[in-house]
C-alpha positions as CSV (number, residue, x, y, z in Angstrom):
1,F,85.2,118.8,118.0
2,D,89.0,118.7,117.8
3,R,89.9,115.7,115.6
4,T,93.6,116.6,115.3
5,A,94.9,113.6,117.3
6,A,92.7,111.2,115.3
7,Y,93.9,112.7,112.0
8,R,97.6,112.3,113.2
9,G,96.8,108.6,113.6
10,I,95.8,108.0,110.0
11,T,98.2,105.6,108.3
12,V,96.7,105.2,104.9
13,P,97.4,107.4,101.8
14,C,95.1,110.5,101.9
15,L,94.3,113.2,99.5
16,A,92.6,116.4,100.7
17,L,90.9,118.2,97.8
18,G,90.1,121.9,98.1
19,F,88.0,124.0,95.7
20,A,89.5,127.5,95.3
21,D,86.2,129.4,95.4
22,D,84.4,127.3,98.0
23,R,82.7,129.6,100.5
24,M,81.2,126.8,102.7
25,I,84.4,124.8,103.2
26,P,87.3,127.2,102.3
27,P,90.3,125.5,100.7
28,Y,92.5,126.5,103.6
29,L,90.6,124.0,105.8
30,A,91.3,121.1,103.5
31,R,94.9,122.2,103.4
32,E,95.0,122.2,107.3
33,V,93.7,118.6,107.3
34,A,96.3,117.5,104.8
35,D,99.0,119.1,106.9
36,I,97.9,117.2,110.0
37,I,97.6,113.7,108.4
38,P,101.1,112.2,108.0
39,G,102.1,112.0,104.3
40,A,98.8,113.4,103.1
41,R,98.6,115.4,99.9
42,Y,96.7,118.5,99.2
43,Q,95.5,119.6,95.8
44,E,93.4,122.6,94.9
45,V,91.0,122.9,92.0
46,P,90.9,126.4,90.5
47,D,87.7,128.1,89.4
48,A,85.5,125.8,91.4
49,G,83.1,126.4,94.3
50,H,81.5,124.1,96.8
51,F,80.3,121.8,94.1
52,G,83.7,121.7,92.4
53,Y,83.2,118.1,91.4
54,L,80.2,119.2,89.3
55,E,81.8,122.5,88.1
56,Q,85.2,121.0,87.1
57,P,84.5,117.3,86.7
58,E,87.3,116.6,84.3
59,V,89.9,118.2,86.6
60,V,88.5,116.5,89.7
61,N,88.4,113.1,88.1
62,K,91.9,113.4,86.7
63,I,93.2,114.3,90.2
64,L,91.3,111.4,91.8
65,V,92.4,108.9,89.2
66,E,96.0,109.9,89.5
67,F,95.8,109.6,93.3
68,F,94.2,106.1,93.2
69,V,96.6,104.8,90.6
70,A,99.7,105.9,92.5
């Protein structure tokens, strides 16, 4: 399904998080979503695969907390 039009209609702050070594959802896909959503941010976690939040929890949590506090 092409969700591009729906993504362009999002008006709340968004963060797309990519994991550099993710083979199931490559980081370029998360970047594409961030590029479509107006004002969205993209951030990539290095040395992390599909379960990056388990592989790099300190890094992921720091990114998320900074986003939510902003």
